[in-house]
N, C-alpha and C positions, 0 to 999 in steps of 0.2 A: 138565655140570651148571651151571645158571645161578647167578650170584652171589646169595647170600642177601640178602633185603631187610631192612634194619635200621632200627629207630626208636630214637632217643635221647630219653630222658625226663630232662630236667634239663640245661640247657646253660650255666648260670652257675656260678661258683665252680669246684669240682673238675670239674664237668661240661664246662667249656670244654676242659680237657685231653682228655677223652673225645671231644669234637667234633672237635678237631684230629686225633686218632688215627684216628677213623672217616673223616674227609675224606681222610686219606692212604691208607687202605685202599680207599676208594671210587675214588680216582684210579688205584690200582694194579690195579683190577678184582677185588679179593677180595670185595667186598661192594657193595651198592647202598644208599646212604643214602636211605631212602624218606620219613622224617619226623623232625621235631624238635618235641617238646612242652615248653613252659615257660610258666608263667603270666606271667612277665616278658618284655617285648619283647626281641628280639635286637638287639644293636648291629650296626653295619655290618660289622665283622670277622666276627662270628658268622654273619650272613646270607650273607656271601661263602663261608664254609666250608660252609654248608648247601646252597648251590647251588639246584637246582630241587626240593629236598625239600619235602614238605608241612609247613606250620607250623601249630601250634595251641596255645592256652593250656590245653587240656583233654587230658590224657594218655589217659584211658580212651576218649574219643571218637575220638582220632586212631588209637589201636591198633585199634579196631573198624573204622574206615574203611579203614585201610591193610592190615590183616591181615599184619603182618610175619612173617618167619621168626625174627628175633631182636630182642629188646628189650634195650637197655642202660639200666639204671635207676639214676639218680644223683640221688636226691631225699633230703630229710630222713628220718632213720631211722624216725620214727614213721609215715611214709607207705609204707614198704616193703611191708608185708604186703598191704595192700589193692591196691596197684598191681601187685605181683608176681603176686598171684592173678588179677587181671584179664588180665594179659599171658599167663599160662599157659593160662587158660581160653579165650583168643582164639587159641590154637594156637602161641604164640611160645615159643622157648627164651630163656633169660635170662643176661645178665651182670648180677648184682645187686651193687651196691656194698656194701662192708662198713660197719658190721656188718649182717648179713642181717635181723635183727629185734631189737627192744629187749627182748624177753622170751622165755622158753621156750615159752609158749603161742603166741606169734607164729611161732616157728620150727616148732613142731609143726603149726600150720595150714598153713604153706608146704610142709612135707614131705608132708602129706596131699594137698594139691592136686597136688603133683608126682607122687605115686603115681597119682592119678586121671587125670591128663592125659598122663603119660609124657614130660613135657618135661624137658630138660636144664637144670640151673641151675649156673652157675659163679659163685662168690662172689668179690668183688673184693678179696681179701686178696693184693694184688700181691706181697708179700714172698715168698709161696710160689712165685712164678715165678722167683726168684733161683736161678741155678746154684749159688751158695754153699750154699743150703738143700739142694739135691739132693745135693751133694757131702757135706755134713755127715750127711745121712740115710744115705748109702752107708757112710760111715766108722763110724757107730753100728751099722748092720746087720751090717757085716763084723767087728765086734768090735774095731776099731782103738782105740777109746777105753776098752775094757774094760767093766766093769759101771758103769752110770750111777747115780751116787750122788745127784745133785741137779742142778737147773737154776735159773739165776738170770737175771732180766731187769732192765735198767736203762734208764730214760728221763729225759733231762735237756734239756728245751726251755723256751723262754720264749714265752708267749703273752700279749700285752698287751690293753688294753681293746678295741681294734679287733676282735680275735679273738672276744671274748665278746659283742660287740655286733653281730656280722656278720649275725645273723638272729634272728627271734623265738624259735627253738627252741634256739639256742646256750646252753649252760650250764644247761639245764632238765632236771629229773628227770621232769616230766610237764607236759602242757598240757591243761587242762580235763579232767583225769582220764585222759588218754591217755598211756601211758608214752613218754618220749623217751629217757631213760637216757643223756644225754650226760655226758662227763667224761673225764679223762685216760686211765683204764684201758680205757674202752669205746669211745673214738673215736680220738684221735691216737696212742695207744700200743696200740691193739687188735691191731696186727700182732705186737708183742712178746708180748702175752698169748697170742694164738692159736698162735704158734710155740712158746712155752715149754710149753704143755700138750700139744703134739703130738710134740715131738722125741724123747721117750723111746720112741717106737714105737707109742703108742696112736693116733696119727694124728688125734686130735681128734674121732673118731667115737664113742669110748667115754666113758661118763660119768665125770666126776671124782668123787672120794669126799668131799672136804671143801674148803671155802673159808673162810679166816679173813681178815678185812679191818680196816684202819683207813683212814678217808678224811677229808680236810681241805679247807677252802676259804679263800682269802685275799681273795675278792671277794664282791660281793653276789649272784652267781649261785648257783643252787641246787646245782649239780653240783660235784664235787670237782675241784680242780686239782692236788692232791698226794695220793698214796695208796700204800699197800703191800698186797699180797695174798700169802697163803701158801696154796698149793693142793696137794692130794694127788691125783695122777692115778690113772687106772684101774689102772696098774701099780704104784701106791704110791710113785711117785717124788715127792719133795718139790720143789715149784716155788715160788720167791719172786720176785715182780715188785715193784720199787719205782720210782715214776715221779712226775715233777713237771713242771708247766708254769710254774714259777717260778724256773727256773735262769737267772740273768742271763748266765752264760757257757754257751752251748749246746755239747753234744757229741752225736754221733750215737748212737742207741740200740743196745744190744747184748743178745744172748741168749747166755749162757755155759752149756755143758754140761760138768759135772764127772764125769769117769770115773776108774776105778781105774788106767788106763794113761796117759791123756792128758786134757787139758782143751781144749775148742774154744770159741773166742769168735767168734760170728757177728755181723758188722756188716751187718745185712740191708738197710739203705738204700744201702750202698756195694757190695753183692755181694762182700764180703770175708770170708774165713775165716782165723782165726789159731789155729795149734796149735803144739806144741813143735817141729815140723819147719819152721815158718815160716808166712808169709802167702801166700794165693793169692787172685786175683781171678777172677770168673766172669761169664758173660753172664747175660742175663735173657730170659725168655719172656713176651711180652705175653699177658695172660689172654684178651683178645678173640680174638686170633689163635689161641690154643690151643683156644678154644671152637669157632671156625670149622673148625680142623683136625679136631676130634673129630666135628663134624657131617658133615664130608666123608668120614669113615671113616679118617682118617689117624692117629688116636691112639685108645688104648683107653678113655680117659675124661678128663674135665676135670681140671685140676690141683687145683682147690679145689671139690669137690662140696658141695652144700648139707648133706648129712648129716655131712660132716666138720667142721662148725662147731658141733657139739653142745657139746663141752667149753668152747669159748669162750663160747657163749651161756649156759651154766650159770654161768660167772664173772660175766657181765653180769647175770644174774638175781640173783646174790648181792649185787652192787653196788646194784641197785634195791631189794632187800629190806632192806638195811642201814639203820641210822638215818641221818638227814641228816648231811652232813659237818660235822665240828667246825670252827668258825670259828677262824682263826689270824691274828695280825698278822704280815705278811710280815717285818717287822723282827725278829721273834723267831727267824727261821731263822739258824742258825750253821753255816757250811760244809755247806749242803744238798747240794751235789754229792757231797762225801765221805761224808756220812751215807747218801745214797741208794745209793752203790756198796757200802758196807759192809753195809747191810741186805740187798741182793740176794745178796751173796757169802756171808753168814753165815746166811741163812735166817731173819732176824729181821724183824719188823714195825717200823715207825717207833716205835711206843709201847714196844717192847722194847729200844730202843737207849739209853735214858737221856736222850733229847732232851726238854728241859723243855716244849716246845710240843706234844709228841705225847701228848695226853691223851684221845684217843678211847677210848670204852668197848669192851671186847672184843666181837667179833661173829663168830659162826661160822654158816655155812650148809651144810647137808647135803642132797643130793638125796633125795627120798622113795624109800624102798626100798633105799637104798645103805648098805652097812656101811662106816663111816669107818675 
């Protein structure tokens, strides 16, 4: 079988890492890099990585001209649906960066196109490629943690002005009426949210029952940089995620599963799992390689199918439906890291912790037709 022909859409920012990985796989003979699309010119290093691949500023035109087997789509989230549909209708399978779509309607459109075209879509929630996640899922399924009582997620990063000014869509809820839905829960800590709503066994493909939110912003951007969410999964497991991009002392994010027999703390960026029996480190599966293996018949299915992002996208829909984030003076934060950890561990939203700055009005989102 010849190596699949791959087009990369989006070579700057996070896309550069994808370009480097694709060039490595090209050199190893696992794929052929057939094209790179980006409206911005490539720098000399990017051109060297692209080799003799076709270059174009127009993704749709390049996909039509090249007719690739696989498209790796690494573009702003509000462009995902249109470009992903174009790729699938041109006959390509997809590695679609997270989040797959800014709204439930967008995800529904993609799922419809996928059914119509029969294409495979792997979503770039790379954390699901961690062997630590696989091991945690095994322990949960085997009953080693006992009955799952709750799940908590914590995110403590710092993102300064350069982050919020990196592009025209950064920190935006919408652009000219088109949903963008950027923000701490829906972009940088999307992995934590997606893992937290899937680890109780619902897999992320079953609808959540309820989402309660409070969101805050410390900058002029429209999107939230600090937020907490309390989610009830399809299996009625309470999930609480508290996250901020205002933590001056950063720590790696965690997702903690609280069971009747044991508690497991997943450090998903480090591929590390901590339980009462100790800490273990695990390897990681690259999602593009996993997709290639699946297309070659070497695996039963992609690690992160598009359908399995439903629960996450419902949380994203709740974030978009919620009122605009409450403005907060960052100087008002007092022990934000400690407060964030306590909120996630106790199942409380920021506004329920007694913090004087946490004054967002209560907001609850429930999917249509779902009993909370």
